[in-house]
N, C-alpha and C positions, 0 to 999 in steps of 0.2 A: 409459411413463417419463413423469413430472413434472420439470420443467426448475427449478431455484430459481434467481432470480434475486437478486445480491448488487449493492446500492447503494453508491456510495461513502460514507465516514464522513467524510474531510476537504475543506475546500475546495479544498486543494491536488490532489488526485487529480480531483474532480468537473471541474475547471479542465483539466488535464491530458486527459482523456477528451473533452471536448467539442474541444479542439484537434485530438486524433489518436485516434479511439474504435480503430484496429486494435492499441492497445496496452491498451486496457482490462483483460484478462484479468490481464498482467503489474503493471500498477498497484494492482489490488484486490489482486493475491495480496500484494504489498509493503505496503500498506495493513494487510492482516490481519495479517502477519507481524509488523509494528510493533508491532501492538495485543496479539499473544498468539503468540510465537516457537515454533515445533515444532523437536523436535529429530531429525527423520529427515535422512536424507545430503541425499534428494532436494530437499528443502525448503530447506536449507540452501544448497545450491550453486546453486538458482534464485535463492534473494533475495540472493545475493550477485552473481550474473550482471545482476540487475534493478540492482543498487545500482551496480556498474560503471557501466552503461550509463547511469545517470540520478544522479550523485551529488548535483546539487544538488535534484533533485525529492524523493530519499530524505532530504535533512538537512531541507527542508521538511514533509515528511511527520511525522518527529522530533518536529520543534520546533512543530507545529501539534497534534500528540498530548498531548506534554509541558503545553502551554499549557492544554488541558482538559482534563488530569488534575489541574492544578493547582488549576484553577477548581472541581473538584468534590471538593477535598481539605478 
């Protein structure tokens, strides 16, 4: 089985992972969710839990992605 590596897109998530790599999976999931939300119940519940645990980080990720979207429009 081949492992697929996922790298952070945002500076916010890169910085957070450097500070605490134990949360990398959740933070990468949150970042990908903000880029392309999924409609599965499990994904919705997971992202809600991550957002509750990290409200400031979640807001920073959304802001950075919105800024990047504006620059590419």
